[in-house]
N, C-alpha and C positions, 0 to 999 in steps of 0.2 A: 356244145361244151357246157358243163355244169357251172352255175354261178359260184358255188362254194366247193372247195376241194376238201374232201373228207380227210381228217387227220386223227389217227388213233395213237394212243401212247400205251406201250407195254411196260408196266411199272417194275417188274422184278424177275421172276423165274429163278433159275439157278445161277445167274450172273453174280459174281463176287464184286461188290462195290460198296464203299462205306455208307453211301446214301441210298442203296437199294432197300426199299421198305419191306418189312416182313410181318410186323405185328398189325392187327386190324387198325389200331389208332394211327400208326405211321403210314400205312397204306392209304387210309382215308385222307390224312393231311396232304400226302403227296398227290393224290387224285385231285383234291381241291386246287392245289397250286397249279397242276397241269391244265385243268379246265380253265382256270383264270388266264393261263398263258396262251390258250387257244386250242386245246385238244377237244375233240367232239365226242370221244368215246375212250374208255379205259379198258385195257386187257390186264388181267391180274391172275397170279397164282396165290393160293392160300398156303399157310405154313402151320404145322402143329406146334405144341409147346416146346418141343425139342429143336425147333428150327428147321424141320424137314418139310419139303413140299408134300402136300396132301390133297386128296379129293374128298376127304371126310366131310359129310354134310354139316356137322356142327361147326367145324373150322371155316368152311366156305360161307356159311350163313353169317358168322361173325363179321367176316370181311364185307359181305354184301350189305349188311345193315350199317356198318361203319361208313362205307362210301355213300350210301343213300342218305344218311343223315346230313351230310355236308354237300352232296352233289345230287339232289333229288331228281333232276331231269337228265342226268347223264347216263347213257346206256353202258352197262357193265358186261364185259365178256370174260368168262372164266375159261381157264384151260381145261382140257380133258386128256392131256398128253399121256401117252403110254410110257413115257420116261418116268412117270410117277407111279403108275400101276400098270405093270406090263401084261398081266394075265387079262385077256379081254372079258372073260366071264366075271372075274372078281371086280373089274372096273365097272361093268354093267350093274352088278349087284350094289356096289357102293353108290353109284350115281342114282340108281332107282330109289334109294332111300333119302335123297335130297328132299327137304321140305320147303326151304326158301330157294327160289329159283333165280338164276341170273337172267338178264335180258337176252344174252347170247352166249354161245360157247364157240371156241375154236375147235374144230374137229379135223384132225390131220388125216387126210384121205388115204395115206399109205399104211395105216395101222390096222392090224387084224381086229375085227369086231366093230369097226367104226360105223358101218352102215346101221347095224343094230342099235348102237348107242345113239346115233343121230335120229333114228326113228323114234326111240324112246323119248328123247328130249323134244322133238317136234310135237309129239303127242301131248306134251305137257306145256306147250306154248312157248318153248325156248327157241329162238332163232339160231340158225347155223351159219357160222363163218367157215367155209370149207378151206382148210389149209393145204396148200400144195407145196411141198418141200423139194420135190424132185420131178423130173419129166414123167417118170412112171406114175407118180401120184396124180398128175394131170390126166394121164390116160385112164387111170382107175376111176377118177371122178367122172369122166365122161361116161364110162361104162356103168357107173352106179345108178344112174337115173335120179340122183338126189338134187340135181341142179335147180330144177323148177321150184323146189321148196326151200332153197337156201337164201339167206339174206345177201351175202356177198361171197366172193372168192378171194383168198389171200395168196398172192404169189410170193413165196418165201424161200428163194434159193439160199442154201446154207454154205455155199462155196466161199472160201477165204479169198481166192483169186478174183479180182474185180472183173476181168474179162470173161472168165468162166461163169461168174454169177450173172452177168448181163446176158450172156448167151443162153443160159438156162431160163432166165426170166422171159426172154423173148420166145423161146421154144414152148414153154408152158402156156404163155399167152396165146400163141398161135394154135396150139392143140385145143384149148378151150373155145376160142372164137370160131375156129373152123368147124367145131361141133355145133355151132349155132347157139352157144351159151352166151347170153348178153348180160350176165350179172355184173353189178358193180365190182370193180377190182380195186384191191388195196395191195401195194407192193412194199416190200422191205427186204433187206439182206441180213447178213451176219457180219459183225465187226465193221471195219472201215468200208467194206464193200456196200454196206447198207445205204450210205449216202449216194453212191453212184446209182444203185438200183432205184432209190427214191427219185433221183433226177430224171432217169429214163421214164419212170412212171408219170411224172409231171409233164414231160414232153408229150406223152401220149394221152393225157387227159384223165389219168387215174388218181385215186387216193393213195396216201402213203401212211406208213407206221414208223414211229421211232420210240425210243425209250431204252432204259438200261437193260432190259432183256435182250435187246438187239445190238446195242452199240454203247460204248462208254466214252467215245471221243466225239468232239464237235467236228463240223466239216473241215476245219483248218487243221485237224489232227491233234489239238490240245485236249486234255482230259476234261470231260464234262463234270460240273459240280454236282448235278442232280438231274432228275427227270424233267423238271420245269425248264432248265436251261436247254435241254435237248428239244423240248417242244418249242421253245422260243426260236431255236435255230431252224427247226422245220418250218415254222410259220414264215420266217424270213426267206427260206428257200422257196416256199410256195409263192410268196409275193414276187420274188425274182423271176419265176417262170410264168406266173399266171396273173399278175397284177393284184388288185385288192381283194379278190374273191376268196378269202380264207374261211 
């Protein structure tokens, strides 16, 4: 059992919340607060001047530099989601032009073109967090042959129903483990189911993710003020399940 439970914070994404950061300065300040609260890594989406999510290299570089200025030792994970750029060739072209590289990217394994994108980023020294949103994503990941070169696997059931989310998290984990893949696992859900998925993960010795991209409510159902408050709640949850090894 690891001495320290890995905790990642997902700062923004398309979630609507008054304190979800979108500018580089706001993202950096939020990242700093979350690291001080106990997060070990930050996952982030960049936004253009019109407030839209983007994979543009200039916008992503601004965010990376801003975070690194205040959190120089914190690994930064950027999204590569097809919800931002749906055409796989266009996405590959945009990402291939990146000049400032993140430490990691989340690569959702059910998306067309994700293997080629992962290969490109691996060749440039970027680590891969393999995102599994569905059971079929887990099967695709096993078939892909990427596992041996990934940093970790994210179990991310998006089901609103808590029981279904738990069932899918368990099924995805079983598919991956049965294939002999022993990567570090980080689990989260969507909405209020996220905390229940987190609890199951902690019971099984895995890391967890929280943040306004995933959840806007605290474990007791009250609205979260910001990402740092969610991280604080996650740290308390880890201590509840695992003791002091946060």
